[in-house]
ROFI-466949 format. One record per residue: z, x, y of N, C-alpha, C in turn. Coordinates in steps of 0.001 Angstrom, whole numbers, padded with zeros to 6 digits, always signed. Layout:
REM ROFI-466949
ZXYZXYZXY...
This chain:
REM ROFI-466949
+049095+069287-127341+050404+068706-127067+050454+068212-125627+050968+067019-125424+051135+066485-124081+052398+065643-124028+052978+065560-122836+054217+064828-122671+053959+063325-122596+054952+062570-123012+054909+061127-122808+054933+060857-121303+054051+059985-120867+053986+059644-119452+055035+058580-119135+055886+058872-118160+057004+057976-117842+056964+057596-116364+057108+056312-116103+057197+055805-114735+058422+054907-114615+058952+054805-113412+060095+053939-113130+059649+052861-112157+060066+051623-112447+059754+050513-111557+061048+049848-111100+061191+049695-109796+062380+049071-109212+062036+047636-108836+062735+046703-109440+062473+045299-109131+063196+044903-107845+062803+043817-107206+063529+043372-106012+064975+043043-106363+065892+043186-105413+067303+042867-105688+067462+041411-106127+068326+041213-107101+068600+039861-107565+069375+039098-106499+070309+039775-105877+071038+039183-104759+071501+040300-103836+071581+039996-102567+072005+040987-101591+073528+041113-101621+073983+042333-101816+075416+042582-101846+075984+042542-100417+077221+042104-100312+077873+042057-099004+078048+043468-098450+078493+044364-099335+078622+045760-098941+077932+046615-099989+077150+047558-099540+076460+048450-100461+077041+049850-100311+077806+050235-101309+078383+051580-101271+077338+052631-101609+076313+052230-102403+075281+053174-102820+073911+052578-102537+072955+053440-102322+071614+052981-101971+070574+053821-102704+069640+053142-103411+068543+053835-104068+067423+054077-103062+066891+055287-103090+065766+055643-102237+064587+056013-103131+063458+055334-102903+062301+055479-103779+061215+056292-103082+060735+057336-103789+059595+058114-103326+058409+057887-104237+057321+058628-104016+056124+058444-104839+056360+058849-106287+057128+059931-106504+057422+060403-107851+058903+060685-108054+059727+060228-107154+061154+060522-107255+061970+059293-106882+063192+059268-107372+064146+058227-107020+065516+058876-106943+066267+058550-105911+067569+059178-105700+068579+058126-105282+069827+058390-105636+070936+057510-105280+071785+058209-104225+071950+057575-103068+072746+058123-101976+074006+057284-101787+075081+057964-101469+076347+057298-101236+076526+057022-099744+077174+055899-099451+077446+055564-098050+078422+056544-097430+079237+057184-098259+080225+058139-097746+079540+059405-097254+078563+059891-098050+077847+061115-097663+076354+060876-097860+075689+060208-096944+074277+059846-097124+073309+061015-097061+073773+062198-096728+072875+063355-096617+072585+063989-097971+073510+063834-098909+073366+064494-100217+073262+063426-101299+072199+063445-102119+072064+062431-103173+073093+062624-104281+073631+061506-104743+074555+061559-105879+073794+061874-107161+072634+061240-107332+071756+061495-108478+070317+061523-107975+069506+062369-108571+068097+062457-108188+067267+062707-109438+066141+061972-109552+065276+062088-110720+063821+062179-110263+063024+062895-111060+061592+063042-110786+060818+062609-112025+059798+061755-111840+058991+061257-112946+057510+061356-112587+056669+060901-113502+055231+060916-113236+054888+059974-112085+055547+058810-112081+055336+057841-110999+056615+057040-110809+056858+056610-109575+057959+055701-109266+057381+054584-108399+057619+053350-108809+057049+052197-108117+058164+051356-107496+058009+051035-106216+058982+050206-105523+058807+048737-105841+059627+047922-105230+059656+046496-105539+058429+045749-105030+057656+046358-104131+056491+045677-103567+055208+045921-104373+055257+046788-105351+054060+047155-106121+053698+046032-107089+052420+045683-107171+051927+044652-108073+051641+045255-109459+051586+044363-110455+051285+044812-111809+049937+045520-111891+048951+045018-111174+047613+045616-111217+047624+047057-110704+048409+047325-109655+048499+048687-109125+049202+049603-110120+050289+049117-110697+051005+049904-111702+050095+050220-112884+049347+049213-113322+048444+049402-114460+047376+050453-114154+046764+050353-113005+045676+051255-112646+046156+052704-112544+047334+052910-111988+047836+054259-111760+048431+054871-113019+049192+054070-113768+050010+054641-114840+049536+054327-116255+048865+053197-116458+048605+052711-117814+047137+052807-118228+046234+052617-117334+044824+052431-117685+044276+053569-118530+044588+054809-118207+044041+055948-118949+044491+055915-120410+045732+055483-120661+046216+055380-122044+045458+054287-122794+045175+053170-122131+044427+052079-122764+043007+052530-123090+042359+053226-122169+040989+053699-122402+040943+054728-123530+042023+055466-123716+042073+056425-124825+041992+055714-126169+042566+054505-126251+042503+053742-127502+041060+053382-127839+040257+053041-126841+038847+052715-127083+038095+053947-127568+038516+055121-127141+037850+056370-127546+038325+056873-128899+039305+056200-129518+039718+056592-130860+041101+057189-130962+041872+057225-129862+043238+057735-129903+044221+056592-130117+045223+056812-130963+046324+055850-131048+047065+055850-129714+047383+054664-129213+048013+054552-127896+049117+053510-127934+050167+053761-127147+051306+052843-127094+051818+052750-125665+052129+051525-125258+052722+051271-123949+053931+050378-124159+055076+050733-123558+056203+049812-123639+057091+049921-122406+057819+048830-122161+058745+048748-121034+060169+048800-121564+061019+049539-120855+062406+049738-121281+063328+049486-120088+064456+048859-120331+065427+048634-119265+066432+047571-119650+067414+047354-118785+068433+046357-119065+067841+044949-118951+068567+043985-119439+068109+042615-119347+067989+042193-117882+066981+041390-117594+066685+040857-116263+066188+041896-115276+065713+043057-115773+065222+044086-114853+063709+044037-114660+063004+043104-115329+061582+042932-115081+060653+043457-116146+061144+043684-117359+060286+044226-118429+059216+043228-118850+059628+042007-119164+058668+041002-119613+057683+040653-118503+058145+040622-117278+057224+040362-116169+056208+041493-116052+056639+042718-116274+055714+043851-116215+054675+043758-117324+055091+043387-118528+054166+043354-119665+053330+042073-119682+053939+040915-119373+053249+039631-119470+052717+039145-118122+053470+039408-117052+053029+038999-115723+053092+037498-115518+052274+037026-114568+052197+035604-114244+050745+035257-113954+050500+033994-113629+049126+033568-113334+048574+034289-112108+049422+034539-111113+048970+035201-109891+049017+036719-109997+049829+037231-110900+049989+038678-111047+049996+039031-112537+048811+039084-113189+048746+039333-114634+049440+040641-115012+050067+040616-116194+050802+041775-116659+049913+042798-117354+050553+043845-117831+049836+044980-118430+049045+044545-119653+049616+043685-120491+048914+043276-121707+047616+042552-121364+047663+041630-120430+046472+040881-120032+045430+041804-119406+045859+042709-118544+044932+043639-117899+044307+044582-118923+045097+045015-119900+044582+045916-120925+043530+045224-121788+043772+043972-122151+042801+043221-122963+041466+043111-122231+041526+042761-120966+040293+042652-120182+039568+043982-120100+040298+045051-119909+039684+046379-119793+039058+046834-121105+039737+046564-122213+039213+046976-123521+037858+046328-123776+037770+045025-123570+036504+044338-123832+035442+044697-122797+035844+044910-121569+034879+045324-120555+034245+046658-120923+035061+047575-121432+034544+048881-121849+033650+048759-123074+034051+047911-124011+033243+047727-125228+031886+047127-124887+031877+046122-124016+030609+045480-123647+029658+046468-122965+030199+047436-122261+029356+048390-121535+029000+049633-122360+029497+049706-123599+029204+050850-124471+028130+050439-125463+026879+050781-125133+025756+050332-125959+025538+051210-127188+026086+052414-127187+025799+053357-128261+026683+053165-129490+027721+052321-129389+028626+052136-130523+028829+050649-130782+029090+050336-132046+029456+048972-132418+030948+048937-132704+031595+047838-132333+033051+047741-132402+033474+046550-133249+034635+046701-133845+035314+045601-134533+036782+045654-134117+037281+044550-133568+038657+044515-133080+039430+043433-133816+040617+043770-134254+041503+042784-134857+042884+042915-134222+043565+041790-134108+044848+041754-133403+045931+041186-134303+047154+041587-134030+048337+041032-134693+049465+041003-133678+050479+040189-133973+051580+040016-133025+052856+039767-133825+053836+040626-133662+055081+040493-134416+056272+040594-133481+057404+040097-133979+058658+040264-133254+059714+040808-134206+060650+041551-133643+061806+042037-134393+063019+041283-133855+063483+040332-134633+064576+039455-134209+065743+039621-135171+066874+040076-134659+068047+040342-135494+067699+041256-136660+066901+042293-136356+066481+043299-137344+065659+042698-138482+064996+041595-138210+064059+041019-139170+062695+040916-138504+061633+041242-139243+060276+041231-138705+059635+039888-139000+059214+039179-137947+058550+037886-138074+057136+037967-137522+056219+037238-138147+054823+037201-137729+054647+036076-136717+054308+036416-135483+054159+035397-134444+052829+034664-134532+051835+035227-135219+050568+034530-135414+050596+033633-136645+051555+033844-137509+051764+032988-138689+053269+032797-138824+053840+031858-138071+055297+031710-138011+055967+031513-139368+055206+031095-140364+055797+030923-141694+056071+032257-142383+055427+033321-141902+055638+034644-142486+056839+035301-141813+057968+035277-142485+059205+035799-141919+059801+036857-142831+060644+037675-142253+061347+038743-142986+060353+039637-143720+059330+040073-142989+058327+040963-143559+058895+042362-143742+058269+043096-144651+058760+044446-144959+057784+045502-144491+058339+046675-144202+057516+047812-143801+057237+048699-145004+056030+049274-145004+055630+050198-146055+054950+051404-145417+054733+052407-146226+054070+053617-145727+053240+054234-146836+052012+054610-146510+051191+055377-147434+050318+056338-146642+049630+057221-147356+048840+058250-146691+047662+057662-145932+047106+056570-146440+045903+056001-145843+046204+055233-144570+047247+054411-144595+047540+053532-143464+048738+053970-142637+049491+054942-143120+050691+055339-142411+051765+054277-142549+052510+054026-141471+053560+053013-141465+052952+051676-141066+053155+050654-141894+052577+049351-141597+053488+048245-142113+053267+047040-141585+054039+045862-141998+053198+045067-142983+053675+044953-144198+052929+044252-145239+052931+042752-144999+051765+042121-145184+051665+040681-145043+051509+040188-143626+051386+041094-142652+051232+040696-141255+049808+040199-141022+049669+038987-140477+048336+038408-140277+047597+039135-139167+046329+039426-139423+045451+040014-138427+044264+039086-138215+043837+038971-136976+042708+038115-136637+041614+038957-135991+040385+038818-136502+039250+039500-135894+038824+038720-134655+038633+039416-133556+038316+038762-132283+037066+039399-131679+036385+038604-130844+035146+039090-130229+035121+038896-128713+036210+038364-128141+036228+038140-126695+037662+038178-126200+037868+038486-124910+039230+038488-124379+039857+037100-124401+039053+036061-124287+039594+034706-124326+040256+034413-125667+039630+034861-126753+040229+034673-128067+041561+035395-128179+041598+036620-127683+042831+037412-127757+043949+036728-126969+043626+036246-125783+044642+035600-124957+045148+034310-125591+044281+033611-126320+044727+032415-127039+045739+032774-128122+045431+033819-128887+046371+034258-129919+047674+034748-129290+047562+035442-128154+048751+035938-127468+049642+034779-127021+049021+033741-126437+049788+032575-125987+050428+031841-127165+049690+031745-128278+050241+031091-129468+051453+031856-129973+051337+033173-130061+052468+033976-130521+053649+033913-129583+053371+033912-128286+054442+033865-127301+055229+032557-127407+054560+031492-127797+055248+030197-127926+056229+030182-129094+056114+031120-130021+057008+031175-131175+058023+032311-131078+058038+032981-129951+058989+034066-129749+060363+033506-129425+061414+034273-129734+062777+033840-129469+063174+034175-128031+063514+033150-127266+064051+033302-125920+065383+032558-125862+066194+032896-124863+067467+032201-124701+068009+032387-123299+068964+031559-122948+069563+031608-121614+070874+032375-121659+071052+033279-120695+072319+033986-120523+072726+033878-119053+073893+034422-118743+074362+034390-117357+073479+035210-116424+072718+036154-117010+071906+037041-116187+070446+036619-116130+070032+035750-117033+068613+035419-117100+068447+034046-117756+067731+033157-117091+067501+031827-117656+066520+031862-118819+065672+032889-118856+064628+032972-119881+064624+034385-120433+065691+034710-121164+065911+036072-121636+065244+036312-122987+064537+037421-123108+063929+037797-124392+065028+038158-125376+065010+037530-126542+066013+037808-127566+065438+038591-128734+064253+039133-128557+063625+039923-129616+062690+040947-128992+062408+041996-129749+061374+042952-129367+060042+042444-129917+058982+042545-129133+057664+042126-129623+056681+043287-129530+055760+043313-130489+054703+044327-130505+053369+043614-130682+052538+043682-129655+051188+043139-129729+050252+044298-130038+049539+044189-131148+048746+045324-131651+047269+044970-131717+046456+045894-131227+044999+045796-131352+044505+046998-132147+043838+046739-133253+043209+047799-134035+041735+047841-133660+041293+048978-133140+039926+049120-132633+039155+050060-133547+038154+049506-134223+037274+050310-135076+035902+050380-134429+035289+051542-134489+033960+051698-133897+033170+052745-134661+031843+052607-134597+030960+053595-135226+029687+053701-134410+029045+054854-134549+027812+055114-133824+026699+054234-134378+025938+053601-133485+024830+052749-133925+023638+053547-134423+023533+054797-134029+022394+055635-134406+022566+056089-135841+021584+055816-136680+021623+056235-138080+020777+057478-138268+021365+058509-138782+020616+059730-139109+021222+060368-140340+020684+061498-140724+021112+062160-141956+022413+062918-141791+022870+063069-140561+024100+063795-140322+025278+063017-140903+026098+063692-141728+027215+063021-142391+028254+062528-141401+028370+063234-140263+029383+062835-139286+029080+061481-138665+027809+061061-138695+027465+059769-138108+028009+058609-138923+028430+058892-140161+028984+057860-141023+030474+057643-140757+031045+058453-139862+032476+058351-139580+032773+057106-138752+033926+056514-139028+034396+055345-138290+035685+055726-137572+035716+055482-136271+036936+055717-135505+037842+054493-135627+039089+054745-135958+040066+053660-136100+041296+054028-135277+041543+053289-134217+042705+053554-133368+043558+052302-133255+044832+052510-132978+045782+051407-132846+046378+051423-131445+046293+050287-130779+046880+050128-129451+048081+049191-129568+049275+049729-129317+050506+048948-129365+050993+048671-127946+051245+047410-127653+051844+047038-126366+053156+046328-126657+054253+046967-126277+055589+046578-126725+056394+046025-125556+056970+044866-125784+057877+044263-124813+059275+044260-125428+060103+045190-124996+061440+045314-125560+062385+044293-124940+063306+043808-125758+064413+043028-125203+065318+043981-124432+066043+043461-123457+066852+044312-122601+068246+044555-123147+068750+045755-122905+070144+046032-123241+071041+045183-122351+072201+044833-122870+073061+043933-122107+074520+044173-122419+075358+043874-121429+076802+043919-121604+077324+042490-121779+078118+042319-122815+078609+040975-123131+079403+040407-121967+080145+041268-121269+080972+040792-120165+080135+040218-119032+078882+040697-118896+078026+040214-117816+077150+039040-118242+076704+039059-119495+075819+037986-119949+076594+036751-120389+077888+036931-120699+078683+035795-121156+078223+035271-122504+077649+036138-123329+077093+035709-124615+078198+035374-125603+077900+034412-126457+078797+034035-127532+078006+033384-128638+078560+033351-129830+077883+032707-130954+076567+033388-131283+075478+032609-131296+074153+033135-131632+073718+034197-130640+073962+033963-129337+073559+034923-128309+074285+036257-128487+075540+036191-128892+076305+037410-129127+075715+038216-130280+075347+037521-131353+074739+038197-132495+073412+038829-132100+072606+038087-131330+071322+038627-130875+071530+039868-130016+072470+039785-129073+072733+040919-128201+073213+042142-128960+074006+041925-129998+074497+043047-130812+073348+043773-131491+072423+043015-132083+071270+043639-132741+070360+044332-131725+070175+043706-130561+069329+044312-129526+069913+045654-129092+071215+045661-128786+071851+046896-128321+071826+047982-129382+071993+047580-130636+071992+048570-131721+070623+049236-131841+069552+048440-131811+068211+049014-131945+067852+049874-130732+068278+049445-129536+068001+050242-128337+068829+051529-128326+070021+051474-128875+070826+052682-128982+070166+053681-129936+069607+053165-131032+068881+054036-131955+067656+054635-131283+066948+053819-130489+065795+054327-129743+066226+055440-128797+067356+055259-128107+067860+056303-127223+068226+057572-127968+068819+057417-129155+069166+058587-129966+067919+059337-130403+066894+058592-130821+065637+059212-131245+065002+059977-130084+064953+059351-128918+064374+060011-127742+065163+061271-127397+066477+061191-127479+067323+062346-127179+067048+063491-128141+066940+063174-129438+066657+064211-130438+065282+064835-130208+064306+063985-129913+062953+064491-129679+062895+065356-128429+063614+064963-127376+063597+065746-126140+064230+067117-126325+065131+067221-127306+065761+068505-127598+064955+069349-128574+063824+068809-129034+062968+069568-129947+063424+069559-131381+064230+068572-131764+064745+068536-133138+063615+068399-134152+062573+067642-133800+061472+067454-134739+060717+068739-135021+060538+069561-134004+059796+070813-134185+060590+071835-134981+061905+071721-134969+062761+072678-135656+063303+072145-136977+062732+071066-137443+063128+070543-138749+064412+069741-138745+064924+069371-137571+066145+068587-137513+065901+067130-137898+066982+066449-138238+066863+065039-138647+066744+064142-137422+065771+063257-137445+065590+062266-136389+065710+060889-137038+066638+060055-136596+066952+058794-137318+065963+057666-137059+064679+057884-137348+063692+056820-137173+063999+055618-138051+064540+055864-139245+064743+054786-140210+065989+053944-139931+066763+054309-138918+067986+053554-138629+067697+052201-137979+066475+051997-137538+066107+050726-136902+064646+050434-137199+064334+049163-137377+062938+048785-137615+062077+049089-136394+062644+048968-135205+061893+049262-133989+061453+050720-133949+062367+051636-134157+062012+053057-134116+061130+053445-135291+061289+052768-136408+060433+053063-137571+058979+052706-137266+058757+051537-136655+057405+051129-136307+056822+052029-135217+057677+052432-134258+057215+053251-133140+057212+054751-133441+057537+055126-134665+057630+056550-134996+056371+057342-134641+055154+056870-134993+053965+057647-134611+053787+057756-133104+054203+056715-132367+054021+056718-130917+054999+057654-130219+056182+057842-130808+057217+058629-130144+057128+060118-130460+056688+060454-131631+056684+061873-131966+055516+062294-132823+054409+061555-132769+053308+061869-133663+051967+061850-132983+051007+061252-133679+049616+061251-133231+049359+060041-132345+049703+060148-131075+049516+059013-130159+049670+059467-128714+049031+058699-127835+049266+058815-126402+050199+057678-126014+051264+058002-125275+052300+057015-125000+052642+056992-123519+052791+055781-122992+053234+055580-121615+054415+054612-121618+055444+054935-120853+056658+054126-120788+056897+053713-119342+057251+052447-119151+057705+051968-117847+059182+051617-117974+060021+052304-117234+061455+052013-117236+061794+051196-115998+062344+050027-116205+062612+049103-115099+064096+049091-114767+064410+049078-113474+065800+049006-113031+065914+047975-111914+067124+047497-111698+067410+046619-110564+068370+047342-109636+068142+047299-108334+068939+048113-107404+070296+047537-107055+070675+046382-107605+071952+045766-107253+073117+046687-107608+074095+046700-106733+075264+047569-106915+075992+047276-108220+076031+046009-108619+076772+045632-109821+076152+046223-111084+074871+046576-111014+074173+047122-112185+073949+048628-112077+074774+049290-111294+074584+050723-111068+074645+051528-112368+075625+051250-113220+075779+052011-114465+074575+051814-115384+074089+050569-115494+072934+050306-116347+071680+050993-115801+071493+050959-114487+070328+051612-113886+070376+053120-114114+071546+053688-113978+071683+055123-114202+071389+055476-115665+071848+054627-116593+071550+054863-118008+070061+054777-118306+069372+053822-117671+067921+053700-117856+067201+054934-117334+067628+055448-116187+066991+056639-115619+067252+057873-116473+068407+057950-117075+068684+059070-117981+067791+058998-119220+067597+057772-119734+066666+057592-120852+065262+058030-120444+064813+057592-119264+063482+057960-118784+063349+059465-118620+064405+060108-118139+064373+061556-117935+064221+062297-119255+064903+061830-120293+064776+062460-121611+063398+062181-122216+062920+060929-122057+061609+060579-122623+060500+061403-122002+060670+061784-120748+059646+062564-120052+059497+063976-120618+060457+064390-121444+060411+065723-122059+059817+065703-123461+059585+064510-124006+059061+064384-125373+057557+064631-125368+057087+065381-126343+055654+065674-126444+055066+065052-127698+053811+064669-127627+053065+064145-128774+051782+064956-128933+051122+064760-130057+049869+065476-130326+048827+064457-130761+048099+063904-129794+047132+062843-130074+045788+063429-130476+045172+062837-131494+043864+063250-131977+043003+062016-132218+041708+062196-132092+040788+061102-132419+040849+060847-133917+041004+059589-134297+041133+059228-135711+039774+058819-136260+039211+059662-137093+037928+059365-137729+038103+059285-139233+037518+058239-139826+037644+057990-141256+036262+058080-141887+036129+058892-142932+034852+059067-143615+034800+058313-144934+035890+057641-145298+035934+056893-146559+035754+055408-146278+035893+054607-147310+035746+053158-147165+037036+052487-146699+037967+053270-146142+039226+052688-145703+039059+051822-144468+038032+052080-143673+037840+051309-142440+037220+049954-142755+037764+048928-142173+037272+047572-142409+035832+047422-141926+035506+048038-140812+034155+047932-140263+033125+048455-141254+033456+049546-141925+032527+050129-142884+032423+049282-144151+033547+048735-144585+033545+047923-145802+032723+046657-145613+032721+046129-144406+032072+044842-144193+030602+044953-143789+030099+046151-143561+028753+046287-143006+027704+045617-143889+027729+045902-145191+026722+045345-146086+026812+043829-146144+028053+043309-146261+028221+041860-146350+027735+041160-145083+028019+041751-143945+027629+041124-142678+026110+041107-142530+025460+042204-142918+024002+042256-142803+023353+041207-143704+023898+041024-144903+023357+040006-145796+023543+038617-145199+024705+038378-144594+024953+037080-143977+024022+036834-142789+023737+037869-142031+022831+037731-140891+021432+037304-141369+020985+037912-142459+019658+037572-142974+019610+036129-143450+020699+035671-144066+020727+034303-144564+020788+033280-143434+021356+033693-142306+021567+032754-141213+020578+032939-140061+019472+033626-140311+018507+033895-139253+017913+032608-138670+017853+031555-139465+017267+030321-138983+018168+029550-138028+019442+029917-137963+020369+029204-137084+020243+029706-135655+020841+028979-134735+020859+029428-133353+021759+030648-133240+021457+031510-132253+022170+032782-132132+023669+032579-131935+024040+031587-131095+025458+031335-130858+026163+030909-132126+025529+029986-132853+026112+029548-134116+026183+030692-135112+025178+031551-135085+025143+032689-135990+026348+033592-135766+026610+033930-134509+027725+034814-134204+029052+034180-134601+029186+032887-134343+030418+032202-134705+030613+032166-136216+029510+031945-136935+029607+031904-138397+029949+033275-138957+029329+034301-138406+029625+035665-138857+031077+036004-138586+031571+035651-137393+032957+035933-137057+033911+035183-137983+033566+033924-138297+034416+033144-139197+034457+033783-140581+033293+034216-141067+033245+034842-142384+033992+036173-142392+033904+036892-141272+034663+038140-141178+036163+037859-141267+036605+036853-140549+038027+036503-140589+038448+036049-141977+037591+035284-142635+037906+034835-143996+038039+036026-144934+037131+036988-144779+037184+038176-145629+038450+038988-145350+038796+039103-144055+039993+039852-143701+041240+039171-144257+041308+037843-144138+042460+037115-144659+042556+037258-146176+041377+037233-146836+041369+037418-148288+041948+038779-148654+041538+039819-147914+042039+041164-148214+043534+041266-147934+043996+040642-146844+045421+040677-146542+046221+039916-147598+045693+038763-148044+046372+038015-149102+046417+038817-150398+045305+039497-150679+045276+040325-151890+046301+041442-151805+046398+042054-150632+047390+043112-150421+048801+042571-150560+049036+041378-149977+050360+040779-150063+050731+040451-151504+049768+039888-152249+050039+039562-153653+050294+040817-154479+049542+041890-154174+049753+043148-154893+051152+043691-154630+051602+043600-153371+052944+044068-153036+054009+043189-153689+053765+041875-153698+054715+040981-154353+054791+041259-155851+053631+041532-156454+053619+041874-157876+054380+043168-158136+054176+044134-157257+054901+045403-157395+056405+045186-157266+056795+044350-156278+058213+044058-156106+058767+043321-157318+057961+042402-157881+058404+041659-159060+058576+042592-160260+057658+043556-160399+057791+044525-161494+059063+045346-161339+059336+045761-160105+060554+046524-159857+061787+045674-160156+061714+044396-159744+062839+043499-160004+063033+043283-161504+061902+043179-162258+061981+042992-163699+062614+044204-164370+062204+045394-163936+062795+046624-164476+064289+046655-164182+064651+046264-162957+066067+046249-162586+066837+045228-163422+066227+044040-163656+066893+043033-164489+067095+043536-165910+066060+044197-166468+066180+044737-167823+067263+045808-167899+067319+046627-166856+068358+047657-166847+069753+047042-166814+069906+045990-165989+071204+045328-165916+071567+044636-167222+070550+044030-167873+070799+043381-169167+071276+044406-170193+070622+045573-170209+071037+046623-171147+072461+047081-170845+072760+047211-169557+074119+047611-169194+075128+046553-169643+074774+045266-169463+075664+044200-169891+075841+044196-171409+074724+044385-172119+074814+044430-173588+075684+045587-174053+075513+046738-173414+076326+047894-173780+077789+047647-173459+078023+046986-172320+079401+046674-171937+080022+045689-172923+079227+044672-173311+079730+043697-174285+080030+044365-175620+079123+045284-176020+079338+045987-177293+080602+046835-177236+080803+047514-176109+082012+048328-175964+083263+047459-175988+083190+046300-175281+084338+045398-175272+084612+044832-176661+083530+044496-177402+083694+043969-178760+084364+045004-179652+083936+046254-179523+084537+047328-180322+086013+047473-179986+086319+047396-178676+087717+047508-178271+088534+046341-178812+087967+045122-178814+088685+043953-179316+088936+044070-180810+087918+044489-181575+088072+044650-183023+089122+045694-183336+089077+046819-182603+090058+047884-182841+091458+047411-182506+091557+046661-181413+092879+046149-181027+093404+045164-182057+092534+044282-182570+092967+043312-183588+093400+044021-184865+092672+045057-185237+093032+045817-186450+094397+046473-186288+094618+047065-185106+095913+047705-184853+097038+046679-184884+096772+045472-184337+097805+044434-184343+098145+043995-185764+097123+043869-186609+097382+043471-188007+098177+044548-188742+097838+045785-188488+098547+046875-189167+100024+046898-188767+100249+046651-187450+101635+046661-187000+102416+045450-187535+101685+044347-187803+102358+043131-188283+102720+043187-189760+102119+044088-190532+102414+044168-191973+103829+044681-192197+104588+044127-193272+105948+044651-193586+105855+046055-194168+106887+046819-193919+106893+048202-194423+106992+048196-195947+106169+048983-196604+106168+049044-198066+107425+049760-198576+108015+049191-199720+109186+049824-200334+108772+051024-201148+109461+052139-200923+109124+053381-201631+109808+053376-202991+109034+053152-204099+109586+053088-205460+109683+054432-206143+109280+055442-205445+109311+056766-206060+110757+057252-206191+111117+057772-207430+112477+058303-207672+112520+059728-207224+113479+059998-206394+113631+061346-205905+114685+062079-206744+114361+063264-207093+115302+064121-207835+115916+065091-206866+117270+065080-206931+117927+065917-205915+119044+066695-206579+119024+067967-206402+120052+068813-207023+120723+069635-205944+121993+069345-205699+122673+070055-204612+123021+071496-204924+123060+071883-206232+123433+073259-206616+122252+073978-207211+122273+075308-207090+121227+076112-207686+121397+076156-209195+120265+076194-209918+120311+076298-211369+120861+077660-211767+121748+077643-212840+122291+078933-213311+121218+079707-214024+121424+080970-214119+120392+081826-214742+120300+081531-216222+121466+081177-216855+121442+080866-218288+120660+079605-218564+120893+078599-217760+120156+077345-217955+118683+077525-217730+118366+078363-216806+116932+078624-216541+116293+079345-217683+117040+080369-218309+116440+081109-219418+116322+080222-220641+117371+079301-220874+117295+078383-221995+116114+077472-221873+115919+077045-220721+114805+076149-220491+113510+076851-220767+113393+078112-220352+112154+078867-220561+111940+079121-222032+113066+079360-222829+112929+079648-224231+112449+078438-224987+113066+077291-224658+112635+076081-225308+111240+075738-224944
């Protein structure tokens, strides 16, 4: 068991306030808020794994706080990194960076491949995917036509998004191309607080499979390590009064705040130990928390960067972010190396096919050979994903057919009941419409009792 690693990053002030009633003071692992009225005693004080001031570069933050989590993914541990904070506090800059100051995602990609290239004892297969959660709908950023995807769960794959395109990659340049393509299809918008505001949560995922190159009789050598590295760029929480949102922006902000509120509730429950004591944790209340469920309370190593802005006008939002970070720092996970001994790993399934293709293409140049093998691998992966998607669609169609048949039976039963009621009502109406029958029976009526003599005479006769 280990705690989620949490760091706080303070971005430069957006604008200098004329008067500052409160002042944030940043230490190496602490951050405190001091009041101008009583500067000797902090109003609020927090301690985290790391606290980074406004002068810290992305590369320094990555090296100190993130790199070990990324390297764990190469070793077979599920790993997740995400940035949390209000809108315009620097989350996307931390994750994506710029040309002069690359962000965490770019630095992580370079490190992953650098480590793989230097590991001669294992062979690796890496595939990437990129999705966004926009207005509580999951869209595929690598295949923009794939929208409103659904989540599923099984014992073999855990929680996954069905139909999400994955691309097999062999170099950091390829990954960055896919990342740029996906980023171009992400939802952004302008608000009063940010000219280029993220309107969706994005998850860039790398699945890293590896196996030992040494072949021997030991059964453990046949194991394939399969780890998932999630790098999440959350949209920022926002107040409508400050962003001036309306129409589409208002709807986007409502969904963003709702999902982030659910994330805060989940973190709060986990920090209180609800999961260990069998309490309910509302992972299913949001697609974001559902996807991040293994990272927040399961088999994963997780690092969080909480970003704040020191401007006086955003004091309440900054304090809320620090409270979230403080609770997240109490959450524990239990990360384990993921080894698969069955044919569930893609690397293992493709080994025979790839070796046959290599033999057939031995006459080609080595560069062309690698490109052809990679293309065939991608074709095979796409075929398997399409097959999976069609199987899920068929399953959904079967369920829909069963539901249609059930509704038809209900309608038929309802029609039959209504028909019976109509027939009964018509019969009752006809009966009531008939004239009353005349009683032709003659009634004998005797107002006096028979005398005893008449009765005896009658009996004698």
